[in-house]
C-alpha positions in Angstrom: -49.1 189.9 -7.5 -51.8 188.0 -9.0 -53.3 184.8 -7.2 -55.2 181.7 -8.5 -58.9 182.1 -8.2 -59.0 179.6 -5.6 -56.3 180.2 -3.2 -57.6 178.4 0.5 -54.9 175.7 0.0 -52.0 177.7 -0.7 -52.7 180.1 1.8 -52.9 177.2 4.4 -49.8 175.9 3.5 -48.2 179.5 3.3 -49.5 179.5 7.2 -47.6 176.4 8.2 -44.5 177.5 6.3 -44.4 180.6 8.5 -44.8 178.9 11.3 -41.7 176.2 10.7 -39.6 179.1 8.9 -36.6 179.8 11.2 -35.1 183.4 10.2 -31.5 183.3 9.2 -28.4 184.6 10.3 -27.1 187.9 8.8 -23.6 187.3 8.3 -22.6 188.2 5.1 -20.7 191.6 5.3 -21.7 194.7 3.2 -18.0 197.0 2.9 -20.2 200.2 1.8 -22.5 200.2 5.0 -20.0 198.1 7.7 -23.4 196.4 8.2 -24.4 192.5 7.4 -27.3 191.0 5.6 -28.3 187.3 4.5 -26.7 186.1 1.5 -28.9 184.3 -1.4 -28.0 180.9 -0.5 -28.9 181.2 2.8 -32.4 182.0 2.1 -32.5 179.7 -0.3 -31.9 177.1 2.5 -34.0 177.9 5.2 -37.0 178.4 2.7 -36.0 174.8 1.5 -36.4 173.8 5.2 -39.4 175.2 6.2 -41.4 174.3 2.9 -40.8 170.3 3.3 -44.3 168.8 3.5 -46.1 172.1 3.0 -47.0 171.3 -0.9 -45.3 174.4 -1.7 -42.5 174.9 -4.2 -41.0 178.0 -6.1 -39.2 179.1 -9.2 -37.7 181.9 -10.5 -37.5 184.0 -13.9 -34.5 186.4 -14.8 -34.4 188.2 -17.7 -31.7 191.0 -19.2 -32.2 193.9 -21.1 -32.7 197.8 -21.6 -30.3 198.1 -18.9 -31.9 196.0 -16.1 -31.9 193.0 -14.7 -36.0 191.7 -14.3 -36.8 188.8 -11.4 -40.1 187.3 -11.4 -41.2 185.1 -8.7 -43.5 182.4 -8.6 -45.1 180.0 -5.5 -47.0 177.1 -6.2 -49.2 174.7 -4.3 -49.6 170.7 -5.2 -53.4 171.5 -5.8 -52.4 173.8 -8.4 -53.3 177.1 -6.6 -50.2 179.6 -7.5 -49.2 183.2 -6.4 -47.2 185.1 -8.8 -45.0 188.5 -8.3 -44.9 191.2 -10.6 -41.2 191.4 -11.9 -38.4 192.8 -10.0 -36.3 195.3 -11.6 -32.6 196.4 -10.8 -31.4 198.7 -13.1 -27.7 198.4 -13.4 -25.0 200.8 -14.5 -22.7 198.9 -16.0 -23.7 195.7 -18.4 -20.2 193.7 -17.6 -21.2 189.8 -16.7 -20.1 190.7 -13.5 -22.7 193.6 -12.3 -25.3 191.5 -14.2 -24.8 188.6 -12.3 -24.6 191.1 -8.9 -27.7 192.6 -9.8 -29.2 188.7 -10.6 -28.2 187.6 -6.9 -29.6 190.7 -5.2 -32.9 190.8 -7.1 -33.2 186.9 -6.6 -32.6 187.5 -3.1 -34.8 190.4 -2.2 -38.4 189.2 -3.8 -37.4 185.9 -2.5 -37.5 187.5 1.3 -40.2 189.6 0.3 -42.3 186.4 -1.1 -41.7 184.4 1.8 -41.6 187.0 5.1 -37.6 186.4 5.2 -35.5 189.3 7.0 -33.0 189.6 5.2 -31.7 193.2 5.0 -30.0 195.7 7.1 -29.3 197.9 4.4 -29.1 197.7 0.2 -26.0 195.3 -0.2 -27.2 195.9 -3.8 -25.3 198.7 -4.6 -22.5 197.6 -6.9 -24.9 195.9 -9.1 -28.0 198.2 -9.4 -26.3 202.0 -8.3 -30.4 202.7 -7.1 -31.4 206.0 -6.3 -34.7 205.1 -5.4 -35.6 201.3 -5.4 -39.6 202.3 -5.4 -39.9 203.8 -9.0 -36.2 202.6 -10.3 -34.8 205.5 -10.7 -31.1 205.5 -11.2 -28.3 208.5 -11.2 -26.2 207.6 -14.5 -23.2 209.9 -13.2 -23.2 209.9 -9.2 -21.3 212.9 -7.4 -17.7 212.0 -6.8 -15.5 213.2 -4.0 -13.8 216.7 -4.5 -10.2 217.5 -4.1 -10.3 218.1 -0.2 -11.9 214.9 0.7 -9.6 213.0 -1.9 -6.4 214.6 0.0 -8.2 213.7 3.3 -8.1 209.9 2.3 -4.4 210.2 0.9 -3.3 211.9 4.2 -5.0 208.6 6.2 -3.9 206.4 3.4 -0.2 207.9 3.6 -0.3 207.2 7.8 -1.3 203.8 7.1 1.2 202.7 4.6 3.7 204.0 7.1 2.8 202.1 10.0 2.6 198.9 7.3 5.7 199.3 5.7 4.2 199.6 2.7 4.1 201.9 -0.4 1.2 204.5 -0.6 -0.2 203.1 -3.5 -0.3 199.5 -2.4 -2.5 201.0 0.4 -4.6 203.8 -2.0 -5.2 200.5 -4.2 -6.5 198.2 -1.8 -8.8 201.0 -0.3 -9.8 201.6 -4.0 -10.8 197.7 -4.6 -12.5 197.5 -1.4 -14.9 200.2 -2.4 -15.5 198.5 -6.3 -14.0 201.5 -8.1 -11.0 201.9 -10.5 -8.9 204.7 -8.3 -9.8 206.8 -5.3 -10.5 209.6 -7.4 -13.5 207.7 -9.0 -14.9 207.5 -5.1 -18.7 208.3 -5.0 -19.3 210.9 -2.4 -21.3 208.9 -0.5 -19.2 206.5 -0.1 -16.6 209.1 1.6 -17.6 208.6 5.4 -17.1 204.4 5.2 -14.0 204.9 3.2 -12.6 206.8 5.8 -13.4 204.5 8.3 -12.0 201.9 6.9 -8.6 203.8 6.4 -9.2 204.6 10.3 -9.7 200.8 11.1 -6.7 199.8 9.3 -4.4 201.9 10.9 -5.7 201.4 14.3 -5.2 197.7 13.6 -1.4 198.6 12.4 -0.9 200.5 15.6 -2.1 197.9 17.8 0.0 195.1 16.2 2.9 197.8 16.6 2.0 198.1 20.4 1.7 194.4 21.0 5.0 194.0 19.3 6.8 196.6 21.1 5.8 194.9 24.5 6.6 191.2 23.7 10.3 192.8 22.5 10.5 194.5 26.0 9.5 191.5 27.8 11.2 189.6 25.8 14.8 192.3 27.0 13.2 192.0 30.5 14.0 188.2 30.6 17.5 188.7 28.7 18.3 191.0 31.2 17.0 188.7 34.2 19.0 185.8 32.6 22.3 187.8 32.5 22.3 188.5 36.3 
C-alpha cells in the first residue's frame, strides 16, 4: 500500500466515511458452500452512499495476463491526497471470458471490501473463477482431485432416488447437479465439493417428498369431502 506524503485530510475523510457506512446484507448465495455473501453491486452501492460529502472517490484498474486477473484500487481525496493499494491477483484456471469476468468481479469485490472496511464474505465465493488453493501466495492446484468411483456411485444412487420422486429421467437430475457445481459431468466433480453435492441432492429429495406428502394429504382430504357429500 502506498499513501501520499500528506495524509491528514484523507484519513479524516475516511473516519467520516466509516461513521456513516452501513454494512450491506449478505444476500447472494454461494452454491459451493451453502452460504451467503455480498455481491459487488451491493458493495458499490453502500460505498457510493456513504462517500457523499466526504471528498473521497475511488477507482479500480483491471489487467489480464499470465493466467491471472489483477485488480488495483485507489482511493482519492479532493485535497489531492491518495491511498494506492497493490494489485490483488486472482489466478484463473480457465482463460474463457466467463472465468475471466468472474475473476475480475471477485477481485473488485474483495479489494473494495478490504479498502473500505466492508464485511462481505462468509466464505470464498470466487472459487469458480480463481480455483485458489492459497489466497495469500496466489498458488493454485492445476489438477484438483476428483471424486472417486465410490463417491460417484453414491451421488448417482441419490440422484436416482430424486429422479424417481420427480418422475424424471436420471440424466436430467445428474445434469442439473453437474450444472449447479459448474462441471461438465459428475465424474469431473472436485472431491472437495462431494459433501455439498450430496447435500444438494438430499435437499432436492426432501423437497419432492414434502410435495408428494402434501399432494397425498390434499387428495385424501378431497376424498373425505366427496365421501361426505355422497352420504
